[in-house]
LUMRO-272995 format. One record per residue: z, y negated, x negated of N, C-alpha, C, CB in turn; residue number from 1; residue in one letter. Coordinates in steps of 0.001 Angstrom, whole numbers, plus 500000, padded with zeros to 6 digits. Each point is the difference from the previous one (the first is absolute). Glycine has a CB too. Example, Ala and Ser with C-alpha at 12.3 -4.5 7.8 and 13.67 -1.06 7.14 Angstrom:
BEGIN
      n_z      n_y      n_x     ca_z     ca_y     ca_x      c_z      c_y      c_x     cb_z     cb_y     cb_x    nr   rest
   507800   505690   486810   500000   498810   500890   500000   498800   499100   501246   501173   501892     1      a
   498034   497777   498458   500060   498810   499180   500730   498910   500770   497855   500628   498816     2      s
END
This chain:
BEGIN
      n_z      n_y      n_x     ca_z     ca_y     ca_x      c_z      c_y      c_x     cb_z     cb_y     cb_x    nr   rest
   361785   323270   612272   500341   501429   500317   499714   500543   501067   501421   499711   498882     1      m
   498384   501665   501210   499056   500484   501134   500402   499168   501498   499817   502646   498681     2      p
   499236   497577   502384   500177   499275   501568   499615   501156   500526   499416   497400   500037     3      v
   501112   502867   501407   499602   500917   500428   499061   499308   501403   502143   501679   498743     4      t
   497479   499126   501984   499407   499316   501090   500375   499474   500836   499088   500948   499663     5      n
   502434   498979   500503   500382   499237   501027   500235   498484   499099   501163   502242   501739     6      s
   498838   497419   497312   499924   498785   499273   501081   500026   499312   498790   498782   501410     7      g
   502576   502592   498999   501170   499730   499045   499918   500598   498597   501344   499927   502013     8      t
   499668   499654   497237   499995   500614   498358   500480   501093   500314   500417   498206   498408     9      t
   498907   502972   500853   500473   501072   499861   500900   500422   498692   498099   500246   501491    10      k
   503059   500180   498943   500863   500195   498581   499882   501238   499280   501616   498663   500938    11      i
   498234   501569   497503   499746   501201   499561   500870   500287   500118   498671   500036   498918    12      w
   502239   501586   501200   501319   500573   499341   499791   501254   499659   501438   498735   501184    13      q
   499319   501088   497325   499991   501381   499449   500364   500974   501068   500605   499173   497744    14      r
   498954   502202   501570   500379   501232   501021   501410   500216   499280   497397   501365   500726    15      r
   503638   498966   499720   501168   500941   499349   499911   501124   499588   501001   499116   501078    16      d
   499951   501309   498210   499282   501242   499319   500389   501132   500667   499924   499087   497830    17      r
   500807   501463   502921   500038   500825   500863   498417   500301   500853   502720   499190   499945    18      n
   496876   499558   500365   498976   500075   501084   498745   500430   498721   501025   497825   502383    19      r
   498892   501752   496586   498908   500142   498712   500171   501545   499748   500254   497411   498659    20      q
   501536   503257   501137   499321   501083   499694   499703   501061   501090   500948   499465   497915    21      l
   499458   500101   503100   499809   501095   501269   497988   500038   500143   503054   499092   501779    22      t
   496345   499484   497869   498853   500182   500431   499288   500840   498701   500097   497761   501760    23      i
   500273   502013   496800   499782   500883   499038   500614   501369   500424   499917   498101   498311    24      w
   500725   502230   502313   500451   501499   499969   499212   500885   501415   502721   499131   498722    25      a
   496832   499696   502285   498879   500723   500654   498933   499720   499638   500962   500199   501561    26      g
   498355   499405   497430   498965   499886   499374   499985   501324   499317   499963   497490   499897    27      q
   501147   502571   499056   499848   501638   499180   500033   500847   500895   501122   499690   498049    28      f
   499469   500552   503290   500084   501304   500710   498670   500267   500754   502561   499743   500266    29      i
   496562   499422   499909   499018   499971   500152   498873   500050   499541   501183   499544   500747    30      a
   498958   500016   497661   499109   500841   499253   500422   501524   499513   499268   497694   499326    31      v
   501737   502769   500528   500814   501196   500252   499264   500928   500642   501907   498838   500107    32      a
   498418   500626   501054   499156   500921   501519   498855   500291   499486   500750   498808   502127    33      i
   498381   500124   497529   498786   499914   499994   499347   500937   499057   500368   497843   500754    34      f
   500139   501918   497772   499908   500987   499076   500290   501848   500394   500724   497577   498602    35      m
   500692   502317   501920   500251   501426   500163   498829   501001   501425   503035   498947   499017    36      y
   496679   500041   501793   498890   500657   500748   498782   500327   499674   500980   499128   501182    37      c
   498918   499846   497585   498504   500235   499429   500000   500834   498869   499273   497862   500691    38      w
   502191   502874   499274   500043   500730   498800   500013   501523   500964   501479   498035   497865    39      q
   498514   501763   503445   499632   501405   500612   499058   499827   500367   501605   500809   500590    40      l
   497714   498455   499626   498616   499901   500409   498877   500769   498842   500827   497557   501330    41      v
   499805   501806   497628   499314   500414   498609   500375   501268   500047   500071   497996   498539    42      s
   500901   502729   501214   500190   501398   499658   499312   500857   500824   502010   499519   499192    43      d
   497820   500166   501993   499122   500809   501109   498738   499511   499802   501668   500296   501781    44      k
   497790   499239   497715   498157   499697   500006   499549   500739   498530   499903   497109   501396    45      t
   499073   503219   499272   498931   500487   498949   499145   499083   499413   499980   501849   501121    46      t
   500423   497403   497765   499070   498954   499364   498967   500379   500012   501197   499210   498785    47      w
   498138   502019   500713   498966   500162   499647   498458   499791   501009   501841   501339   498515    48      f
   499002   499447   502585   498829   499766   501465   500108   498410   500437   500467   502707   501258    49      f
   500522   496243   498075   500122   498764   500854   498806   499519   498898   502941   499524   501289    50      v
   497189   500507   497260   498986   499681   499374   498932   500457   500020   501233   499517   499147    51      f
   498240   501940   501498   499102   500369   500237   499185   499443   501888   501228   501944   497693    52      d
   499579   497208   502622   499192   499521   501273   499016   499418   500342   501394   500055   500196    53      a
   498515   498877   498717   498583   499332   500019   498833   500959   500166   500919   498268   498508    54      p
   499430   502643   500249   498660   500910   499688   499771   501015   501539   500594   500197   496780    55      r
   500546   500382   503523   500106   500623   501629   499366   499164   501318   502309   500960   499074    56      i
   498109   497766   500836   499572   499277   501231   498271   499973   499457   502669   498255   500815    57      v
   496720   501284   498223   498831   499820   499850   498897   501212   500131   501128   498215   498771    58      a
   499570   502892   500968   499484   501363   500436   499717   500343   501541   501278   500636   497995    59      d
   500011   499019   502109   499802   500075   501745   499043   499315   500719   502089   500207   500005    60      m
   497968   498220   499767   498771   499148   500444   498896   500838   499483   501043   497569   499901    61      t
   498880   502303   499005   498484   500712   499659   499970   501282   500772   499759   499118   497497    62      e
   500769   502066   503045   499828   500815   501222   499926   499727   501319   500839   500961   498724    63      r
   499706   497810   501848   500044   499507   501473   498730   499556   500089   502338   499312   500325    64      m
   496814   500037   498867   498938   499369   500094   498949   500735   499368   501207   498061   500185    65      l
   497499   502098   501096   499586   499185   501111   500909   500497   501428   497363   499704   498744    66      p
   503483   499863   502185   500363   500651   500719   498871   500634   500865   502008   498738   499638    67      p
   498703   502940   501198   499533   500697   500739   499588   499236   501320   501234   501755   498762    68      k
   497486   497344   501556   500155   499413   501393   499756   500552   500747   499759   498550   499606    69      w
   499733   502736   500450   499628   501120   501133   501447   500741   500660   497504   500593   498521    70      d
   503292   499277   500274   501224   500431   500461   500701   499145   501561   500236   500636   497071    71      y
   498805   498416   502919   500822   499148   500856   500024   500475   501444   499476   498104   498501    72      m
   499396   502722   502033   499826   500565   500918   501425   500785   500509   497454   499925   499188    73      t
   503325   500715   499753   500815   500804   500766   501491   499382   499813   498354   502163   499730    74      t
   501562   496479   500113   501227   499365   499791   500208   498808   501457   499692   500409   496862    75      l
   499227   499547   504029   500236   499258   501340   500975   500687   500760   497767   499178   500105    76      w
   502668   502009   500323   501044   500650   500539   501125   500033   499474   498650   500992   500711    77      r
   501576   499096   497748   501316   499309   499348   500351   498687   499985   499715   501508   498787    78      p
   499272   497831   501388   500546   498514   500146   500468   499512   501241   498555   499554   498421    79      v
   500766   501404   502603   500324   499845   501494   501349   500625   500345   497531   500057   500558    80      w
   502843   500317   498558   501204   501086   500072   501282   498878   499238   498273   502935   499617    81      d
   501234   496777   499546   500810   498864   499181   500383   499307   500847   498978   499839   498158    82      t
   500033   499042   502762   500431   498946   501093   500411   500619   500751   498755   498522   499872    83      v
   501074   502557   500947   501081   500609   501139   501544   500096   499115   497857   501780   501522    84      a
   502044   498950   497713   501538   500416   499429   500721   498151   500187   499193   502678   497555    85      i
   500573   496611   501405   500190   498399   500127   500528   499767   501358   498044   499337   498446    86      a
   500819   500315   502726   500024   499723   500773   501229   500480   501230   497706   499639   498750    87      t
   501781   501530   501251   501199   500975   500980   501435   499953   499591   498264   501733   500338    88      l
   501909   498435   498147   501109   499539   499524   501029   498874   499975   498738   501204   499317    89      g
   500335   497891   500713   500491   498243   500103   500615   500108   501780   497502   498361   497976    90      t
   501147   501999   502783   500453   499952   501187   501475   500948   500455   497316   499412   500264    91      l
   502530   501370   498873   501476   501052   500612   501154   499165   499265   498907   502928   500056    92      m
   501043   496414   499170   501088   499147   498956   500159   498991   501215   499156   500203   496974    93      a
   499568   498909   503486   501101   498946   500596   500151   500372   501559   499305   497881   498269    94      i
   500477   502883   502236   500703   500667   500966   501306   500296   499971   498209   500670   500208    95      v
   502054   500310   498321   501488   500065   500045   500579   498972   499706   499969   501892   499565    96      m
   499673   496965   499317   500664   499192   499762   500211   498733   500601   499594   501231   498548    97      a
   499848   498569   502391   500308   498771   501058   501123   500403   500856   497583   499221   500159    98      f
   503273   501505   500322   501204   500554   500403   500982   500095   499016   498829   501090   501494    99      p
   500762   499363   497654   500632   500073   498327   500575   498469   499419   497954   502053   499356   100      i
   501149   497141   500815   500419   498725   499470   500984   499426   501334   497552   499530   498235   101      a
   502132   500619   503037   500818   499643   500552   501419   500099   500206   498204   500002   500340   102      f
   502102   500981   498915   501188   500784   500067   500575   499370   498758   499246   502299   501253   103      l
   500240   497670   497181   500247   499500   499112   500151   498567   500154   499121   501824   499096   104      a
   500033   497210   501392   500608   498711   500222   501139   499667   500283   498421   499828   500427   105      a
   502497   499391   498958   501296   499384   500308   499966   499477   501805   500236   499087   496987   106      r
   498893   499956   503104   499880   499667   501349   499744   500465   501119   499742   498971   498959   107      n
   499604   502249   500840   499640   501307   500981   500569   501212   499977   498208   499196   499905   108      t
   502668   501077   499415   500586   501355   499680   500916   500311   500859   499658   499826   497878   109      t
   500651   500974   503015   501005   500171   500650   501188   500412   499696   498554   500090   500962   110      p
   501784   500305   497720   501335   499860   499015   499438   500043   499229   501711   500775   500616   111      s
   498962   498341   497968   499908   499518   498771   500913   500910   499043   499463   497619   500984   112      q
   501323   503154   500029   501036   500786   499307   499672   501358   499633   501475   498707   501143   113      a
   497409   501505   499888   499561   501720   500164   498353   500202   500201   502470   500559   501383   114      f
   496981   498338   499230   498730   500415   500072   499313   499706   498817   500063   499784   502247   115      v
   500150   498735   497675   499043   499664   498975   500096   500567   498401   499959   497988   501583   116      r
   501177   502292   498003   500582   500480   498912   498353   501585   500020   503879   498867   500350   117      p
   496086   501833   500754   499229   501196   500013   498756   499301   499961   501456   501728   501248   118      i
   498153   497525   499399   498337   499305   499875   499983   499436   498717   499560   499231   502447   119      a
   500933   500357   496773   499958   499573   498736   499861   501103   498788   501305   498132   501088   120      l
   499532   503119   499380   499705   500955   499370   498667   500654   499957   502102   500018   500337   121      f
   497545   499888   500616   498618   500672   500688   499169   499026   499240   500589   500937   502671   122      v
   499368   497726   497384   498808   499279   499278   499864   500163   498272   500326   498196   502082   123      i
   501369   502006   497608   500018   500430   498372   499234   501155   499830   502242   499193   499542   124      v
   498261   501970   501330   499624   500822   499783   498305   500561   499866   502405   499789   500771   125      s
   497281   499298   499955   498399   500197   500495   499328   499394   498385   500117   499345   503411   126      s
   500484   499225   496331   499513   499227   498702   500376   500512   498753   500094   498133   501207   127      r
   500477   502766   498913   500607   500645   498439   498791   500787   499698   502809   500362   500312   128      s
   496743   500681   500563   499171   501128   499540   498650   499605   500411   501772   501810   500185   129      i
   497360   498505   498463   499039   499348   500023   498835   501228   500639   500989   498079   497896   130      n
   497809   500977   502608   499470   501009   500956   499270   501664   499179   499414   497349   501724   131      s
   500416   502287   497001   499412   501462   499042   501313   500993   500370   498513   498694   497428   132      l
   502935   501110   502347   500754   500523   500200   500081   500430   501441   500692   499011   498057   133      l
   499586   499996   503038   499745   500504   501366   498847   500897   500397   501034   498045   500370   134      w
   498028   501710   498878   498761   500979   500357   500317   501391   498997   497946   497756   500562   135      a
   502591   502552   498336   500162   501226   499677   500843   500765   500566   499342   499305   498415   136      l
   501776   499840   502300   500892   501089   500761   499055   500203   501374   502745   499173   499021   137      m
   496621   500319   501502   499442   500227   501426   498945   500898   499359   500478   497660   501646   138      l
   498806   502448   497645   499036   501215   499535   500708   501394   500021   498753   498362   498418   139      v
   502542   501495   500651   500762   501302   499919   500308   500589   501448   501085   499175   497751   140      t
   499153   499470   503077   500689   500697   501447   498837   500320   500868   502265   498573   500084   141      i
   496731   501026   500236   499097   499652   500972   498712   500245   499519   501429   498442   500903   142      l
   498339   502102   497417   498875   500318   499359   498954   498579   500004   500443   502763   500756   143      g
   498628   497599   498475   499155   499031   499588   498820   499598   501085   500630   500886   497625   144      p
   499537   497904   502668   498941   499230   500839   500290   498677   500070   499566   501786   501316   145      g
   499631   497761   500203   500169   498277   500149   501058   499779   500630   497852   499392   500155   146      v
   502904   501765   500599   501266   499431   500490   501112   500006   499220   499264   500560   501853   147      l
   500688   499870   497161   501072   499954   498927   499688   498475   499571   500147   502787   499091   148      a
   498794   496900   500731   499517   498644   499231   500333   499063   500918   498067   500781   498675   149      g
   501861   499252   502883   500176   498973   501400   501663   499645   499696   498008   501352   502221   150      v
   502563   500158   497534   501763   499742   500306   500354   499181   498725   500793   502486   501350   151      l
   498927   498262   497717   500316   499419   498317   500000   498269   500467   498324   502251   498005   152      a
   500285   497293   502140   499952   498163   500234   500742   499860   501089   497684   499303   499252   153      i
   502639   501070   501594   500393   499730   501243   501806   499655   499520   497766   501797   501651   154      g
   502886   499230   497597   501256   499770   499374   500175   499497   499456   500334   500979   500138   155      f
   498907   498838   499026   499858   498758   498592   500388   498700   500680   497763   501036   498540   156      r
   500851   498640   502536   500030   498899   500772   501043   499446   500843   498117   500682   499799   157      s
   502872   500046   500447   501226   499480   501413   500637   499358   499089   500519   501870   501940   158      i
   500089   498213   496965   500935   499420   499311   499623   498223   499463   500579   502852   499341   159      g
   497954   497259   500648   499185   498547   499521   499996   499616   500902   498672   500196   498517   160      f
   500839   500054   502684   499691   499271   501499   501448   499532   500330   497862   501631   501043   161      c
   503228   499197   499281   501079   499942   500475   500991   498760   499261   499456   502618   500662   162      a
   500000   497836   497922   501169   498753   499294   499142   498480   500374   501088   501731   497364   163      k
   497686   498113   502248   499202   498624   500440   500212   499651   501328   498244   500428   498536   164      l
   501823   500748   502193   500201   499233   501441   501437   499263   500663   498224   501828   500353   165      l
   502474   499244   499015   501390   499797   500455   500589   498627   499376   500319   502662   500177   166      y
   498959   496983   498532   500278   498968   499510   499322   498699   500649   500440   501507   498103   167      e
   498477   498554   502349   499377   499077   501261   500969   499856   501104   497666   500810   499589   168      a
   503089   500236   500758   500694   499906   501554   501331   499078   499639   499197   502718   501140   169      i
   500939   497433   497640   501490   499396   499645   499460   498357   499989   501343   502310   498200   170      e
   497705   497394   501585   499630   498449   499463   499273   499572   501356   499549   500299   497041   171      e
   500556   500123   504104   499257   499354   501477   500863   499068   500036   499037   501827   501511   172      i
   500406   497381   499682   500917   498733   500149   500545   500292   501480   498563   498089   498363   173      d
   502920   501785   501118   500859   500393   501188   500138   499532   501250   500885   500413   498483   174      e
   498618   497961   501619   500105   499133   500650   499127   500808   501473   500356   497842   497708   175      t
   498168   502488   501856   499351   500641   501006   500482   501595   500519   498147   498386   498990   176      q
   502628   501826   500568   501018   501387   500672   501085   499389   500781   499778   501690   497940   177      v
   500709   496923   501173   501200   499768   501191   499163   499385   501317   502220   499313   498104   178      e
   496856   500296   501687   499589   499255   501217   499471   500581   501226   499637   498599   498434   179      a
   499853   502991   501006   499546   500690   500756   501242   500964   500848   497745   499679   498367   180      i
   503559   500367   500091   501166   500793   500896   500659   498685   501016   500805   502131   497746   181      t
   498887   496816   502225   500774   499037   500861   499381   500129   501925   500248   498075   497234   182      a
   498462   502695   502673   499445   499828   500700   500403   501259   501491   498400   498610   497733   183      t
   502198   502192   501181   500866   501313   500573   499148   501385   499959   501311   498347   501741   184      g
   497954   501290   497129   499213   501125   499875   500681   501077   499162   498034   498545   500280   185      a
   501122   503246   500122   500996   501041   499756   499455   499878   498374   500400   501802   502627   186      s
   499891   499566   496839   500126   499854   498826   498792   500444   499560   502274   500091   499940   187      g
   496857   500880   500733   498476   500372   499982   498976   498510   500083   500715   502591   501409   188      p
   499486   496829   499269   499549   498547   500260   500296   499250   498903   500331   500087   502286   189      q
   500952   499261   497595   500264   499397   498041   499056   500702   499212   502682   499775   499877   190      i
   497356   501686   500184   499097   500658   498961   498183   499988   499883   502234   501430   500292   191      l
   497352   498180   500775   498718   499982   499998   499554   498420   500147   499956   502534   500948   192      n
   501019   496802   499409   499690   498492   500602   500569   498928   498754   500418   500768   502956   193      f
   500286   499866   496230   500779   498830   499092   499879   500666   498510   501997   499050   501999   194      g
   497836   502206   497889   500138   500490   498744   498488   500715   499548   502804   500320   500472   195      i
   496413   500323   500156   498991   500693   499515   498632   499053   499844   501205   502148   501074   196      v
   498782   496650   499938   498840   499452   499728   500665   498899   498719   498552   500412   502776   197      p
   502662   499555   496474   500041   499124   498866   499590   501165   498794   502041   498008   501033   198      q
   497919   503156   499290   499892   500978   498751   498696   500821   499421   502214   500203   500873   199      i
   496891   499541   500394   499075   500595   500523   498883   499604   498937   500948   500034   502534   200      l
   498818   498687   496969   499009   499733   498787   500333   500567   498689   499528   497982   501056   201      p
   501958   502183   498531   500592   500695   499208   499783   501371   500252   501407   498296   499723   202      a
   498807   502049   500910   499797   501698   500392   498631   500535   499576   501453   499778   502166   203      f
   497749   499120   498528   498543   500216   499803   499433   500044   498303   499837   498680   502537   204      a
   500615   500556   496917   499674   499776   498831   500662   500841   499146   499479   497963   500578   205      g
   501787   502691   499550   500073   500834   498956   499401   501300   500356   501928   498819   499205   206      i
   497773   501615   502072   499428   500843   500474   498651   500382   498866   501091   499140   502551   207      s
   498297   499770   497177   498560   500173   499774   500636   499516   498661   498003   499635   502277   208      v
   502575   500041   497309   500406   500114   498469   500194   501476   499402   501210   497760   500388   209      f
   499579   502805   500692   500724   501263   498905   498671   501236   500340   503498   499518   500354   210      r
   495302   500264   500732   499162   500464   500094   499027   499952   498846   500714   499721   502116   211      w
   499036   499292   497491   499446   499025   498541   500468   501274   499153   500528   496812   500331   212      d
   500974   502944   499363   500458   501389   499179   499866   500995   500136   501052   499283   499697   213      i
   499000   501279   501310   499849   501414   500097   498613   500533   499902   501940   499896   501302   214      n
   497081   499478   498752   498512   500551   499734   500291   500002   498320   498169   498808   502343   215      i
   502075   500291   496947   500452   500498   498605   500769   501076   499849   499904   498039   499500   216      r
   501187   502146   501263   500729   501220   499580   499362   501264   500291   501914   498778   500304   217      e
   497268   501664   501175   499565   500615   500322   498927   500580   498872   500893   498968   502157   218      s
   498644   500261   497385   498705   500080   499061   500581   501385   499330   499096   497088   499426   219      a
   501856   502478   499912   500739   501087   499018   500631   501512   500447   500598   497735   499005   220      v
   500202   502323   502174   500574   500992   500620   499252   501282   499856   500933   498366   501436   221      l
   497643   501924   498696   499427   501174   499588   500292   500656   498830   498580   499196   501150   222      g
   501890   500081   497795   500142   500399   499042   501299   501085   500059   498700   497825   499153   223      l
   502299   502388   501614   500820   500815   500231   499801   500389   501201   501291   499263   498561   224      v
   497539   501011   502178   499578   500630   501163   499619   499316   501205   501253   501451   499112   225      g
   499474   497609   501069   499941   499449   501079   498920   498884   500484   502176   500744   499559   226      a
   496943   499818   500474   498583   499811   500295   499279   498525   499336   500634   501493   502327   227      g
   498302   498153   498695   499368   499009   499474   498990   500154   498779   501950   499059   500943   228      g
   497648   499613   498496   499025   500157   498802   500585   500412   498561   498701   498227   501249   229      i
   502738   501742   498524   500822   500583   499306   499712   501802   499519   501476   497902   501308   230      g
   498601   502450   499839   499394   501335   499523   498505   500606   499408   501666   500031   501591   231      l
   497579   499088   498533   498673   499805   499396   500280   499389   498675   498751   499709   502202   232      q
   501710   499572   497458   500751   499429   498660   500594   501093   499137   500652   497905   501243   233      l
   500252   502636   499503   500808   501189   499420   499039   501002   499325   501809   499775   501849   234      s
   497442   500524   499260   499098   501182   499742   499139   499317   498918   499966   501285   502473   235      a
   499342   497950   497367   499048   499771   499064   500841   499773   498774   498204   499080   501595   236      s
   502810   500646   498018   500792   499545   498901   500344   501536   499127   501134   497558   501520   237      i
   499429   503231   499726   500127   501699   499560   498842   500413   499500   501467   500664   501697   238      d
   497021   498997   499012   498994   500977   499506   499208   499311   498554   499627   500998   502803   239      t
   501229   497668   497035   499359   499128   498857   498454   499258   500404   501319   501829   498220   240      v
   498337   498112   503319   499095   499408   500250   499657   498707   500048   500185   501632   500631   241      t
   500125   497654   497923   500372   498617   500083   498537   498722   500726   501941   500955   497474   242      w
   497104   499288   502132   499194   499467   500921   500275   500204   501628   498503   500297   498005   243      t
   502212   500687   502462   500508   499642   501488   501308   499423   500168   498739   501768   500688   244      q
   501795   497931   498186   501405   499121   499944   499744   498822   500291   501005   501085   498423   245      v
   497583   498447   500605   499981   498954   499633   499128   498971   501587   500144   501195   496827   246      s
   499449   500204   504203   499729   499188   500960   501336   499964   501261   497211   500541   499240   247      v
   503169   500344   500577   501485   499790   501182   500799   498949   499576   500390   502418   500513   248      i
   499880   496954   497929   500715   498900   499761   499142   498793   500506   501235   501143   498032   249      l
   497344   498898   502045   499426   498892   500261   500115   499947   501661   498433   500025   497680   250      l
   501621   500918   502851   500270   500239   501688   501711   499249   500532   498331   502891   499783   251      v
   502246   497715   499114   501326   499530   500091   500064   498773   500027   500712   501607   499078   252      i
   499091   497807   500169   499651   498521   499331   499443   499110   501401   499106   501033   497161   253      l
   499709   499381   503280   499142   499594   501043   500822   499719   501551   498052   501477   498537   254      a
   502977   499806   501774   500556   500316   500748   501158   499074   500184   498970   502051   499629   255      t
   501797   497933   499183   501118   498921   500002   499572   498930   500177   501184   500921   498763   256      v
   497512   498100   500465   499526   498795   500363   500023   499606   501289   498873   500282   498344   257      i
   500027   500450   502047   499907   500269   501732   500917   499677   500996   499016   501629   499323   258      v
   502188   498927   500424   501574   500410   501057   500486   498626   499584   500893   503030   499866   259      s
   498674   496595   498750   500910   498306   499413   499387   499018   500841   500297   500315   497245   260      e
   498086   499941   502810   499735   498358   500864   500388   500582   501438   497584   498587   498556   261      w
   502294   502766   501943   500196   499797   501177   501272   499752   500682   498241   501060   499740   262      v
   502507   499370   499111   501829   499466   500491   499864   498620   499954   501658   501833   498835   263      s
   498041   497391   499980   499925   498693   499741   499640   499375   501160   499534   500325   497818   264      a
   499159   499925   503044   499297   499435   501266   500798   499728   500960   498256   501080   499614   265      k
   502344   500298   500387   501519   500465   501337   500990   498850   499905   500207   502890   499620   266      i
   500109   497069   499173   501386   499567   499805   499721   498308   499937   501039   502444   498549   267      r
   497501   496995   501370   499668   498389   500243   500338   499820   501415   497988   499684   498311   268      h
   501289   501116   502468   499370   499944   501388   501508   499697   500955   497533   502005   499478   269      s
   503304   499293   499632   501691   499664   500952   500514   499108   499295   500801   502164   500849   270      i
   499377   497561   497804   500791   498856   499627   499464   498754   500228   500852   501281   498505   271      i
END
């Protein structure tokens, strides 16, 4: 007979009819939902274009080669704008996320009934709206440019940074806080010497990680007019200048690789 890792004999039991019927019903419902969703997608898909996609990809690749390398001279400023958008947006986010995280954490919020729900609502609202949607709204309000991109990245990143940070605050070692409290320390002193030192490594790691993500996101914000290299990408696609598009894509890839390397080095030195 089969034996488990603990050495005890495993007893095989036949499933009862109700449980087996429940499993079959669940499987049937899952397949039915999948088929229904596939039917919806299929009805709204022009399959001629799907089957013709390999030919289009081959034609586009041929048009993109060789890359127009002399176009690089016009890309240095947009690349700088992209990095600036990501950096300033991340700085804005971490400055605003720091107090929001303390208001959202159960062990530091002034009021779990009133203040904490508001802080959590801010976090959820920030994370629910994509950076492109933020940029689209801000470009409509502020006009096209780098400022809209910075604010879009900042508003999108607040929820990400605050969520991870307030979870780190809730996981601190409470014995250190109790020891400092026992000395008669005031609230700000407890915060400065009991809580902040414990979360600083996590806070630094979260900030660098989000900056790395924002480099990727800021590279495409120009598609909606929010500045950066995405503006050149959009203009080159609109004018069907595929040799310029290939150069821009390679520059974006190189920028992302460099930002990944930098963020990995910084996180390694911190952690």
